C-alpha positions, 0 to 999 in steps of 0.5 A, spaced: 500 500 499 505 504 502 509 502 495 502 504 491 501 511 494 509 513 493 508 511 486 502 515 485 505 521 489 511 520 484 506 521 478 502 527 480 509 530 481 512 528 475 505 531 471 506 537 475 513 538 473 511 537 466 505 542 467 510 548 469 515 546 464 510 547 458 507 553 461 514 556 462 516 554 455 509 557 452 510 564 456 517 565 454 515 564 447 514 571 444 508 572 439 510 573 432 509 580 429 503 581 425 505 586 420 498 586 417 494 587 423 499 593 425 497 600 423 502 604 420 507 606 425 513 610 426 518 608 433 522 613 436 529 609 436 533 615 439 534 617 446 531 624 446 524 626 443 522 627 436 517 631 432 513 627 427 510 632 422 504 630 418 503 635 412 496 635 409 496 639 402 489 641 399 485 635 402 479 636 406 476 633 412 471 630 407 476 627 402 481 624 408 480 623 415 486 622 419 488 620 426 494 618 430 495 614 437 501 615 441 504 608 444 497 605 443 493 610 447 487 614 445 486 616 437 486 623 436 484 627 429 488 630 425 484 636 422 484 640 416 490 641 411 496 644 413 502 642 418 501 638 424 506 636 429 506 631 435 512 629 440 514 622 441 519 620 446 524 615 446 521 608 445 515 611 444 511 609 437 506 613 433 501 610 429 496 612 424 489 611 421 485 614 415 479 613 412 480 616 404 474 617 400 475 614 393 477 618 387 479 624 391 487 624 389 490 629 384 497 631 383 495 637 387 493 634 393 498 630 398 499 627 405 506 627 408 510 624 414 516 627 416 520 626 423 526 630 426 530 624 428 531 617 426 525 612 427 523 605 425 517 604 420 513 598 420 506 595 420 501 596 414 500 602 410 493 600 408 491 603 415 491 610 412 486 608 407 481 604 412 482 605 419 478 599 421 479 593 416 485 595 413 489 588 415 485 584 410 484 590 405 489 589 399 485 593 394 487 601 392 482 601 386 479 608 385 485 611 390 489 614 385 495 618 388 494 614 394 501 614 397 504 619 393 510 623 396 508 620 403 515 620 406 519 623 400 525 627 403 524 623 410 532 621 411 530 619 418 526 612 417 529 606 418 528 598 417 526 595 423 530 588 424 524 584 426 518 588 424 516 589 417 513 594 413 508 592 408 504 594 402 500 588 401 495 591 395 494 587 389 490 592 386 493 598 384 491 605 381 495 610 377 501 614 381 499 610 387 506 609 390 509 615 386 515 618 390 513 614 396 520 614 398 523 619 394 531 620 398 529 616 404 536 615 405 536 611 411 532 605 408 536 599 406 530 594 404 525 595 400 518 592 402 514 587 398 510 589 392 506 583 390 501 586 385 502 583 378 498 587 374 500 594 374 497 601 373 500 608 370 506 610 374 504 606 379 511 605 382 515 611 378 520 615 382 518 610 388 525 609 391 529 615 387 535 617 391 535 611 396 542 611 396 543 606 402 538 601 399 541 594 397 535 590 396 530 591 392 523 588 392 521 582 387 517 585 381 512 579 379 508 583 375 506 580 368 501 586 366 505 593 365 502 600 364 505 606 362 511 609 366 510 603 371 517 602 373 520 609 370 526 612 375 523 607 380 530 606 383 534 612 380 540 613 384 540 607 388 548 607 389 548 601 393 544 597 389 547 591 388 543 586 384 536 587 380 530 584 381 527 579 375 523 583 370 518 577 367 514 581 363 514 579 355 510 585 353 512 592 355 508 599 355 511 606 353 516 608 358 515 602 363 523 601 364 525 608 363 531 610 367 529 605 372 536 603 374 539 610 372 545 612 376 545 605 380 553 605 380 554 598 384 549 594 379 554 589 376 549 585 372 543 587 369 536 582 369 534 578 363 529 582 359 525 577 355 520 581 352 519 581 345 514 586 344 516 593 345 513 600 346 516 607 345 521 609 349 520 603 354 528 602 355 530 609 355 536 610 359 534 604 363 542 603 365 544 609 364 551 611 368 551 604 371 558 605 371 559 598 375 555 594 369 560 589 366 554 584 363 548 586 359 541 582 358 540 579 351 535 583 347 530 578 343 525 583 340 525 584 332 520 589 332 523 596 334 519 603 336 522 610 337 527 611 342 525 604 345 533 603 346 535 610 347 541 611 351 540 605 355 547 603 357 549 611 356 555 612 361 556 604 362 564 605 362 565 598 365 562 594 359 566 591 354 561 588 349 554 590 347 548 584 347 547 582 340 542 586 336 538 581 332 532 587 329 533 587 321 529 593 321 531 600 325 526 605 326 527 613 328 531 614 334 531 606 336 538 606 338 539 613 339 545 614 344 545 607 346 552 606 348 554 613 348 560 614 353 561 607 354 569 608 354 571 601 354 566 598 349 570 594 343 564 589 341 558 590 337 553 585 333 548 589 329 544 585 324 540 591 321 539 591 314 535 597 313 535 603 317 531 609 318 533 617 319 537 618 326 536 610 328 543 610 331 544 618 332 551 618 337 549 611 339 557 610 339 560 616 341 566 616 346 567 608 346 573 605 346 578 607 340 579 600 337 573 595 336 570 590 332 563 591 329 559 585 326 554 587 321 550 583 314 555 583 308 549 587 305 548 593 310 551 598 306 548 604 310 553 605 315 557 611 316 564 612 319 563 616 325 559 616 332 552 615 329 555 609 325 561 605 326 567 608 330 572 610 325 578 606 328 573 599 328 574 593 324 568 591 320 566 584 320 561 581 316 556 576 319 555 569 318 
């Protein structure tokens, strides 16, 4: 009997120990951060107070209703156009909520947020569109210019190590992210951009001048729109790799100056498009001085300025991609390799050309090199508008 009581006591003690241990383990686990359910948040990461300023330009209270809260406290309205400033102490947060009326945006209207010292930025940007159901909202339909210039010039916002900023919209509107992070020099990583169908100028100038940005988001879109990626990463000097660009049908100006002045970019993404548009690649890699390899350019039907100034000033390039198009159109290759001081090899299979199709396209390239062309292509001049004078001409097989 005594043995049975002792055994029962041991079993009870073991169960209690297991329960306590399990409870301790569960309490020590921190819940993962739910970015989609967190409103847009700025967190003071310094040792002194910072001022957060909201500038509302030409929006009426009926068109956009904004509120803020400090460190989870009560929500307060931000009423009326103009400049509104709020102090945020060390370690404190300021969260933003909004309700934006459809079709209320324009180039003359804007909401911008700035801060006086370094702060983390995280949470769901959609809390500025709908204040209550933002966690499930993925549509910016009828919200043109929604986040245009939102953080423009705010060099103090920084990525948090474990808390993400999310831009979950999969349905976009014209200019919705235009200049959103323009010259935000503190950003290192860009938020994900899941949309597969784009809108006019939706990402144009989005990360312009983000000099510390080293990681670009994936860009899965197959359905492009006019100016959709125009100047998106212009001046991102620290960017070392470009995202894949899988679209095969392009739109006018879609990639115009997309990576201009990305001086640390060494390899261009593949460009599988066979259906081009006017000015689609214009200046795409201009002044990418570290670029050593180029993508293939398979399109055979060209448009005005479709490749204009595409590799202008790429001083590390030694060999151009093969140019398979047999018919050139007005200004299609204008300035394409101008300033590529080490370029010494070009293969162009054109058999007919149009006025100014190759205007200054090989200006200031290497003094000697080889130019491969069809044997019956007799329209070339010997100058920067044609074949450089010091180069050897080779007949294509």
